[in-house]
matplotlib code that plots the C-alpha trace (Angstrom):
import matplotlib.pyplot as plt

x = [-104.6, -107.6, -111.0, -111.0, -108.5, -110.6, -114.1, -116.2, -119.6, -122.8, -124.6, -128.2, -130.2, -132.7, -131.9, -132.8, -135.4, -136.8, -137.0, -136.4, -138.4, -137.1, -139.1, -139.1, -137.2, -134.5, -134.2, -133.7, -131.0, -129.2, -129.4, -127.7, -125.1, -124.3, -123.8, -121.6, -119.6, -118.8, -116.8, -114.8, -114.4, -110.6, -110.5, -108.5, -109.9, -106.3, -105.7, -108.5, -106.9, -103.5, -105.1, -106.9, -103.7, -101.7, -104.5, -104.5, -100.7, -100.0, -96.9, -96.2, -93.4, -95.7, -98.4, -95.9, -94.7, -98.3, -99.1, -95.8, -94.8, -91.8, -92.2, -91.3, -93.9, -96.6, -95.6, -96.0, -99.4, -100.6, -99.4, -101.3, -104.5, -104.0, -103.6, -106.8, -108.8, -107.3, -106.3, -103.6, -104.9, -101.9, -99.6, -96.2, -93.7, -90.8, -93.3, -95.5, -98.6, -101.7, -104.9, -105.6, -109.1, -109.7, -108.3, -110.7, -113.6, -112.4, -112.0, -115.5, -117.1, -115.0, -114.3, -117.5, -116.9, -114.7, -117.3, -120.2, -118.3, -117.5, -121.1, -122.2, -119.7, -120.6, -124.3, -123.9, -121.3, -122.7, -120.4, -120.2, -116.7, -115.3, -116.6, -113.7, -114.6, -112.7, -112.6, -111.7, -109.5, -110.6, -113.7, -114.8, -114.9, -118.6, -119.2, -117.2, -119.2, -122.5, -121.5, -120.2, -123.5, -125.6, -124.0, -123.3, -126.0, -125.6, -125.0, -128.2, -127.3, -127.5, -123.9, -122.2, -120.4, -120.9, -123.3, -123.1, -120.1, -117.2, -116.1, -112.4, -111.9, -108.8, -107.8, -108.8, -109.2, -112.6, -110.9, -109.8, -112.9, -115.0, -112.3, -111.9, -115.6, -115.8, -112.9, -114.5, -111.6, -113.9, -117.5, -118.4, -116.8, -117.2, -116.9, -117.4, -120.3, -120.6, -118.8, -120.8, -119.7, -122.1, -123.1, -123.0, -125.6, -125.1, -126.6, -125.8, -124.6, -123.2, -124.4, -122.9, -122.0, -118.4, -116.5, -113.0, -110.4, -107.2, -104.4, -105.1, -102.1, -103.3, -103.5, -107.2, -108.0, -109.1, -111.8, -115.3, -116.4, -114.5, -115.3, -114.7, -112.0, -110.3, -110.3, -109.1, -105.5, -105.6, -104.6, -107.0, -105.6, -107.3, -107.5, -104.7, -105.6, -107.6, -108.2, -111.8, -113.0, -116.2, -116.1, -112.6, -113.9, -117.4, -116.6, -114.0, -116.5, -119.2, -116.7, -115.9, -119.6, -119.9, -116.9, -113.7, -111.5, -109.3, -105.8, -105.6, -102.8, -103.3, -102.1, -102.9, -105.6, -105.6, -103.0, -104.4, -101.0, -99.9, -103.1, -102.5, -98.8, -99.6, -102.0, -99.3, -96.5, -98.0, -100.0, -101.8, -103.3, -106.7, -108.9, -112.5, -114.2, -117.5, -117.5, -118.0, -115.0, -112.6, -114.5, -112.5, -109.1, -107.2, -104.8, -107.5, -110.1, -113.3, -115.2, -118.4, -118.1, -119.6, -122.7, -126.0, -125.5, -122.2, -121.0, -121.7, -119.7, -121.8, -120.3, -122.0, -121.7, -121.4, -121.5, -122.2, -125.8, -127.9, -125.8, -126.5, -124.6, -126.8, -129.9, -128.4, -127.5, -131.0, -132.5, -130.0, -130.7, -134.4, -134.0, -131.5, -133.1, -130.0, -131.1, -130.6, -129.2, -129.2]
y = [56.9, 58.1, 56.7, 55.4, 52.8, 51.4, 50.0, 52.2, 51.9, 52.5, 55.8, 54.7, 55.7, 54.4, 51.9, 52.7, 50.0, 46.8, 43.4, 43.1, 46.1, 49.7, 52.8, 54.6, 57.5, 55.1, 53.4, 56.8, 57.7, 54.3, 54.9, 58.3, 56.8, 54.0, 56.6, 58.7, 55.7, 54.8, 58.0, 57.5, 53.7, 54.1, 56.7, 55.7, 56.9, 56.9, 59.9, 61.9, 61.2, 62.4, 65.5, 66.4, 65.8, 68.2, 70.8, 70.5, 70.4, 73.3, 71.5, 68.2, 67.4, 68.0, 65.8, 63.1, 63.0, 62.8, 60.0, 58.2, 58.0, 59.6, 63.1, 62.1, 59.3, 61.7, 64.3, 61.6, 60.6, 64.2, 64.6, 61.4, 62.9, 66.1, 64.2, 62.2, 65.4, 67.1, 70.3, 71.5, 71.5, 73.2, 76.1, 75.1, 77.6, 77.6, 78.3, 75.4, 74.9, 76.8, 75.7, 76.8, 77.9, 74.4, 73.0, 75.0, 73.8, 70.2, 70.5, 72.0, 69.0, 66.1, 67.0, 65.4, 62.1, 60.4, 61.2, 60.0, 56.8, 56.2, 56.6, 54.2, 51.5, 52.0, 51.8, 48.4, 47.1, 44.0, 44.7, 48.2, 49.2, 52.7, 56.3, 58.8, 61.9, 65.2, 66.9, 70.5, 71.5, 71.7, 69.5, 68.1, 64.3, 64.6, 65.9, 63.1, 60.5, 62.2, 62.1, 58.5, 57.3, 59.3, 58.4, 54.7, 53.6, 50.6, 46.9, 45.2, 41.7, 40.3, 39.1, 42.3, 42.8, 46.1, 46.0, 49.7, 51.6, 52.5, 56.2, 56.9, 60.4, 62.5, 66.1, 68.3, 72.1, 73.6, 75.4, 72.1, 70.0, 71.3, 70.2, 66.8, 66.2, 67.2, 64.8, 62.0, 61.7, 62.2, 61.3, 63.8, 66.7, 68.3, 72.1, 75.3, 77.5, 79.8, 78.1, 79.1, 76.9, 76.3, 72.7, 71.4, 70.6, 70.7, 69.3, 71.1, 68.8, 71.3, 74.7, 76.2, 79.7, 80.6, 81.6, 82.6, 79.8, 80.5, 78.6, 77.7, 79.8, 82.9, 86.1, 86.3, 82.6, 83.2, 85.6, 84.1, 86.8, 88.9, 92.3, 93.8, 96.0, 92.8, 91.4, 94.5, 93.8, 90.2, 88.8, 86.2, 82.9, 82.4, 80.3, 80.6, 82.1, 79.7, 77.2, 78.2, 80.6, 82.4, 81.5, 83.1, 86.4, 86.4, 85.9, 88.7, 91.0, 90.0, 90.6, 94.0, 94.9, 93.8, 96.0, 93.9, 94.7, 91.7, 91.5, 88.1, 85.6, 83.0, 79.4, 76.0, 74.8, 71.3, 70.4, 70.5, 70.3, 73.4, 75.2, 74.5, 75.3, 78.8, 79.5, 78.4, 80.5, 84.0, 86.0, 88.1, 85.3, 83.8, 81.7, 81.1, 77.7, 76.3, 75.2, 71.5, 71.6, 72.1, 70.7, 68.3, 69.6, 70.6, 72.8, 75.1, 77.4, 78.5, 81.8, 83.2, 86.2, 89.4, 89.3, 87.4, 87.4, 85.6, 84.3, 80.7, 77.8, 75.7, 72.5, 70.8, 67.6, 68.5, 66.6, 67.1, 68.2, 65.9, 62.8, 59.6, 60.8, 63.9, 61.8, 59.7, 62.8, 64.2, 61.0, 61.0, 64.7, 64.1, 61.1, 62.8, 66.3, 67.9, 71.2, 70.6, 73.4, 73.6]
z = [-51.0, -53.0, -52.2, -55.8, -54.5, -51.7, -51.2, -49.0, -47.3, -49.1, -49.1, -48.7, -51.7, -54.2, -57.0, -60.5, -60.8, -59.3, -60.7, -64.4, -65.4, -65.7, -66.2, -69.5, -68.1, -66.7, -70.2, -71.7, -69.2, -69.7, -73.5, -73.2, -70.8, -73.4, -76.1, -73.9, -72.9, -76.5, -76.8, -73.5, -73.4, -73.7, -70.9, -67.8, -64.4, -63.3, -65.6, -63.9, -60.5, -61.8, -63.3, -60.1, -58.0, -60.2, -59.9, -56.1, -55.7, -58.2, -59.4, -61.1, -58.7, -55.7, -57.2, -58.1, -54.5, -53.2, -55.7, -55.0, -58.7, -60.5, -61.9, -65.5, -65.4, -64.2, -66.8, -69.5, -68.2, -68.2, -71.8, -72.7, -71.1, -73.0, -76.3, -75.5, -74.7, -77.7, -75.9, -73.5, -69.9, -68.1, -68.7, -67.4, -65.9, -63.5, -60.6, -61.4, -63.5, -64.1, -65.8, -69.3, -70.3, -71.5, -68.4, -66.2, -68.3, -68.0, -64.3, -63.9, -65.7, -64.3, -60.6, -59.4, -61.3, -58.6, -55.9, -58.1, -59.0, -55.4, -54.4, -57.2, -56.1, -52.5, -53.2, -54.8, -52.3, -50.4, -47.4, -46.0, -44.9, -44.4, -44.8, -44.6, -42.6, -42.5, -39.1, -38.5, -35.6, -32.0, -32.3, -28.9, -28.3, -27.6, -31.1, -32.7, -30.7, -31.7, -35.4, -35.1, -33.5, -35.9, -39.2, -38.4, -36.0, -33.8, -34.6, -35.5, -36.5, -32.9, -32.9, -31.7, -35.0, -36.8, -39.7, -40.6, -42.1, -40.0, -40.0, -40.6, -39.2, -40.0, -39.5, -42.5, -42.3, -43.2, -46.1, -47.7, -47.0, -50.0, -52.5, -50.9, -50.9, -54.6, -55.4, -53.5, -51.0, -48.0, -47.7, -45.0, -43.2, -39.8, -40.1, -38.1, -39.2, -41.0, -43.9, -47.0, -49.8, -52.8, -53.5, -49.9, -47.3, -43.5, -40.4, -37.1, -34.4, -31.8, -30.9, -27.7, -26.4, -26.3, -23.2, -22.1, -21.7, -19.9, -18.2, -14.6, -13.6, -15.5, -13.3, -13.9, -13.4, -9.8, -10.8, -11.2, -13.6, -16.2, -17.6, -21.0, -19.4, -18.1, -21.6, -23.3, -22.2, -23.4, -26.8, -28.3, -29.3, -32.6, -35.7, -38.3, -41.6, -43.8, -40.9, -40.2, -43.0, -42.1, -38.4, -38.0, -39.3, -37.8, -34.1, -33.8, -35.5, -32.9, -30.1, -31.4, -31.5, -27.9, -26.8, -27.2, -30.2, -29.6, -30.8, -32.5, -31.8, -34.6, -34.2, -35.7, -33.4, -34.8, -32.1, -28.6, -27.0, -28.9, -27.9, -24.2, -24.5, -25.9, -23.1, -20.5, -21.9, -21.8, -19.1, -21.7, -23.9, -23.6, -25.9, -26.8, -26.5, -25.3, -21.7, -22.5, -24.9, -22.0, -19.1, -17.0, -18.1, -14.9, -16.9, -18.2, -16.6, -18.3, -17.6, -19.3, -21.5, -19.8, -22.0, -22.4, -26.1, -26.4, -29.8, -30.4, -31.8, -34.3, -35.7, -38.6, -40.6, -44.3, -47.6, -51.3, -52.1, -54.4, -53.4, -51.7, -48.7, -48.5, -48.5, -45.7, -43.7, -44.1, -42.7, -39.8, -39.1, -38.9, -36.6, -34.2, -34.6, -36.1, -37.8, -41.6, -43.7, -47.5]

ax = plt.figure().add_subplot(projection="3d")
ax.plot(x, y, z, "-o")
ax.set_aspect("equal")
plt.show()
């Protein structure tokens, strides 16, 4: 379900005016908006959602399945959109669809509209409800609690009921979060840094040194300290391609500079059970995690890397720059002393 289909909590931000009087600049902006609206008053937001879904899926059939409508119906709606725009938006082939030059230009201009509309509706909503949050794999529960407490605050009405928005967290890879933020399908994301994507701001909520994680039955588990020579014979359980762009490349490079050219063993680290299972089924596989991320798990053992300059795991809350959610995140970061990155 798209966020266009549900009411969501407000992103605290300023109103365009107070009382019955608006500033001259606001009047000018409203005047321009009225003029623009005259030319799109027969435009259906549903068609934008359909267009964006086809772009994301890469096929009309895949988008139709995601939208839970028939493929012929979706094809007809896309044709109507192209007729309304006055130009073809897709090149169709047996492999799927590709954007035309006009389609790329259309996407560039409209992809932020759902998020902007969502923010506008949320800002005016009298009753805050839900903020969807995308969470990358392997995020410790402590981080989720810190983000929950930071973004939503505590009940303040004296009755014990929640007066701030509720976060609805779901697993979304770092690679996919930017697109979902642009489309307005999530309000915030939790990502591993570095994750350089233009148009986003970030607040760091977790910054811890990485160490070696292994199964409690691993041959090296009894050693209090490990050496680079010990690690040279070990494969590194690591993030699957595209799961943690930036971070997935940076850390192995840092390890190589320290003396460990690790052979990577990639898996989907969104599933903790799979992560533990991989460590249990091989004597030459270890992983990297901060100590607090595995503390208290009797199946796992943590050991520091043999260096005083260990790579670090930095997790950040991210959202669209120049948005109500960005202004809210900046205020929360200042209050909770989260380093804020632009």
